[in-house]
Backbone as JSON, one array per atom type, in Angstrom:
{
  "sequence": "MVKKKKQAVRKQPEKSQLESGTTLSDQLQGDVLEKLKLAKKQLLDAEREKEEERLAKAEFDRKQKEKNKSFAELLDDYGMSGKKY",
  "N": [[146.01, 173.17, 185.9], [146.61, 171.36, 188.62], [144.39, 170.84, 191.89], [146.05, 170.74, 194.78], [144.8, 168.69, 197.52], [143.24, 169.47, 200.52], [144.57, 168.69, 203.81], [142.97, 167.38, 206.33], [143.6, 168.51, 209.42], [144.37, 167.19, 212.4], [143.29, 167.26, 215.72], [145.35, 166.5, 218.24], [145.24, 164.53, 221.35], [145.57, 166.01, 224.6], [148.33, 165.27, 226.08], [148.74, 165.03, 228.89], [146.37, 163.43, 229.12], [146.63, 161.44, 227.49], [148.82, 160.14, 228.54], [147.47, 159.26, 231.34], [145.78, 157.44, 230.7], [142.95, 157.58, 231.02], [139.74, 156.88, 230.56], [136.25, 157.31, 229.78], [134.71, 155.58, 231.2], [136.24, 155.46, 233.48], [136.31, 158.08, 234.32], [133.92, 158.93, 235.17], [131.33, 158.39, 237.56], [131.07, 155.81, 239.92], [128.41, 154.86, 240.56], [126.79, 156.48, 238.33], [127.52, 155.39, 236.25], [126.56, 152.61, 236.97], [123.68, 153.11, 237.04], [123.59, 153.96, 234.27], [124.11, 151.44, 232.71], [122.36, 150.24, 234.14], [119.79, 151.43, 232.86], [120.63, 150.74, 229.83], [120.53, 148.04, 229.96], [117.79, 148.05, 230.95], [116.42, 148.83, 228.47], [117.04, 147.14, 226.19], [115.58, 144.92, 227.33], [113.0, 145.54, 227.08], [112.66, 146.13, 224.59], [113.56, 143.44, 223.75], [111.12, 142.11, 224.56], [108.98, 143.47, 223.02], [109.74, 142.26, 220.52], [109.25, 139.88, 220.85], [106.55, 139.98, 221.57], [105.13, 140.93, 219.13], [105.86, 139.0, 217.48], [104.22, 136.7, 218.42], [101.66, 137.97, 217.95], [101.79, 137.79, 215.17], [101.81, 135.11, 214.94], [99.46, 134.53, 215.93], [97.32, 135.89, 214.25], [98.14, 134.37, 211.67], [97.03, 132.13, 212.24], [94.36, 132.75, 212.57], [93.5, 133.81, 210.3], [94.27, 131.02, 208.72], [91.95, 129.62, 209.97], [89.66, 130.8, 209.19], [89.73, 130.45, 206.17], [88.03, 129.51, 203.6], [86.64, 126.39, 202.17], [87.36, 126.29, 199.27], [89.67, 127.93, 199.34], [91.43, 126.72, 200.86], [91.44, 124.07, 199.42], [93.02, 125.37, 197.11], [95.2, 126.23, 198.76], [96.64, 123.33, 199.44], [96.89, 122.78, 196.77], [95.28, 121.24, 195.31], [93.01, 122.28, 193.57], [91.0, 122.06, 190.55], [92.16, 119.75, 189.86], [91.26, 116.27, 189.04], [90.04, 113.4, 190.68]],
  "CA": [[146.56, 173.14, 187.16], [145.87, 170.72, 189.7], [144.57, 171.53, 192.77], [146.03, 170.27, 195.89], [143.82, 168.57, 198.38], [143.83, 170.12, 201.94], [144.39, 167.47, 204.52], [142.35, 168.08, 207.73], [144.28, 168.75, 210.47], [143.49, 166.29, 213.53], [143.6, 167.71, 216.83], [145.8, 165.44, 218.99], [144.66, 164.9, 223.02], [146.69, 166.42, 225.4], [149.51, 164.48, 226.84], [148.13, 164.24, 230.22], [145.23, 162.35, 229.08], [147.33, 159.99, 226.62], [149.78, 159.36, 229.79], [146.87, 158.84, 232.32], [144.88, 156.58, 230.34], [141.75, 157.74, 231.4], [138.42, 156.59, 229.59], [134.76, 158.09, 230.3], [133.98, 155.04, 232.27], [137.12, 156.0, 234.56], [136.02, 159.61, 234.71], [132.35, 159.1, 235.92], [131.23, 158.0, 239.17], [130.59, 154.55, 239.96], [126.91, 154.85, 240.65], [126.55, 156.85, 237.42], [127.84, 154.41, 235.64], [125.73, 151.71, 237.01], [122.59, 153.66, 236.28], [123.59, 153.8, 232.49], [124.29, 149.76, 232.46], [120.7, 149.59, 234.02], [119.05, 152.04, 231.57], [120.91, 149.99, 228.81], [119.5, 146.89, 230.19], [116.08, 147.84, 230.67], [116.2, 149.16, 227.24], [117.2, 145.9, 225.93], [114.98, 143.86, 227.95], [111.81, 146.05, 226.75], [113.31, 145.62, 222.89], [113.13, 141.92, 223.56], [109.59, 142.04, 224.77], [108.19, 144.15, 221.74], [109.86, 141.7, 219.28], [108.15, 138.59, 221.2], [104.94, 140.2, 221.42], [105.23, 141.05, 217.61], [105.98, 137.7, 216.61], [103.19, 136.19, 218.94], [100.37, 138.34, 217.45], [101.57, 137.55, 213.57], [101.33, 133.65, 214.74], [97.9, 134.38, 216.16], [96.91, 136.41, 212.89], [98.52, 133.44, 210.64], [96.22, 130.76, 212.86], [93.28, 132.94, 212.52], [93.75, 133.61, 208.86], [94.02, 129.69, 208.36], [90.86, 129.31, 210.52], [88.88, 131.58, 208.47], [89.86, 130.02, 205.31], [86.68, 128.65, 203.05], [87.25, 125.15, 201.51], [88.16, 126.45, 198.16], [91.02, 128.44, 199.56], [92.02, 125.37, 201.35], [92.09, 123.42, 198.47], [94.12, 126.11, 196.48], [96.78, 126.18, 199.1], [97.15, 122.2, 199.1], [97.26, 122.52, 195.22], [94.29, 120.46, 194.76], [91.84, 122.61, 192.98], [91.18, 121.82, 189.19], [92.3, 118.26, 189.62], [90.0, 115.31, 189.16], [90.42, 112.05, 191.08]],
  "C": [[145.94, 172.24, 187.9], [145.83, 171.28, 190.88], [145.0, 170.65, 193.93], [144.93, 169.98, 196.88], [144.26, 168.98, 199.94], [143.45, 168.9, 202.54], [143.9, 168.05, 205.58], [143.14, 167.64, 208.94], [144.01, 167.81, 211.87], [144.37, 166.9, 214.62], [144.16, 166.57, 217.67], [145.52, 165.65, 220.87], [146.07, 165.0, 223.5], [147.58, 165.1, 226.21], [148.96, 163.76, 227.77], [147.08, 163.36, 230.16], [145.5, 161.24, 228.35], [148.16, 159.12, 227.84], [148.58, 158.72, 230.94], [145.93, 157.77, 231.83], [143.75, 156.6, 230.64], [140.39, 157.27, 230.44], [137.45, 157.27, 230.26], [134.23, 156.99, 231.35], [135.17, 155.65, 234.01], [136.77, 157.29, 235.21], [134.62, 159.75, 235.34], [132.53, 158.29, 237.13], [130.87, 156.54, 239.09], [128.89, 154.15, 239.54], [126.39, 155.47, 239.3], [126.48, 155.85, 236.28], [126.77, 152.81, 235.58], [124.32, 152.06, 236.73], [122.77, 153.67, 234.78], [123.67, 152.6, 232.08], [122.81, 149.34, 232.95], [119.89, 150.05, 233.2], [119.19, 151.24, 230.24], [120.27, 148.62, 228.95], [117.92, 146.67, 230.27], [115.61, 148.16, 228.97], [116.13, 148.11, 226.19], [115.98, 144.67, 225.89], [113.35, 144.63, 227.4], [111.84, 146.13, 225.04], [112.93, 144.24, 222.61], [112.16, 141.68, 223.33], [108.82, 142.15, 223.66], [108.49, 143.08, 220.84], [109.29, 140.54, 219.85], [106.75, 138.88, 220.81], [104.39, 140.34, 219.91], [105.29, 139.64, 217.03], [104.58, 136.53, 217.1], [101.92, 136.45, 218.34], [100.46, 137.71, 215.89], [101.43, 136.05, 213.75], [100.01, 133.69, 214.99], [97.3, 134.79, 214.8], [97.23, 135.36, 212.22], [97.28, 132.36, 210.87], [94.88, 131.61, 212.69], [92.91, 133.19, 211.17], [93.06, 132.07, 208.2], [92.69, 129.26, 208.65], [89.87, 129.63, 209.71], [88.62, 131.29, 207.08], [88.47, 129.29, 204.88], [87.57, 127.44, 202.38], [87.7, 125.3, 200.4], [89.54, 126.89, 198.61], [91.76, 127.11, 200.15], [92.44, 124.61, 200.47], [93.23, 124.07, 197.7], [95.76, 125.9, 197.12], [97.38, 124.86, 199.5], [97.41, 121.73, 197.31], [96.36, 121.18, 194.68], [93.14, 120.95, 193.95], [92.29, 122.51, 191.53], [91.52, 120.48, 188.94], [91.43, 117.33, 190.41], [90.52, 113.95, 189.65], [89.44, 111.23, 190.69]]
}
């Protein structure tokens, strides 16, 4: 015997909500919506700033590592170790 799958019953929104076409932004007061937009912008700015700091630190670390390499390590990097000229 094959069991039939039960289909999930979807709850339909009330007719008044469908007809009025209200959205969350329509329901919120203007100042609350502005506060949410401002908070979102601040979060995005903070995230962008952290990423820029991370990239700057990575570049600084790379330069410091290059600066502190020994002569032998520099030769290895440029593929000149073991070659006779």
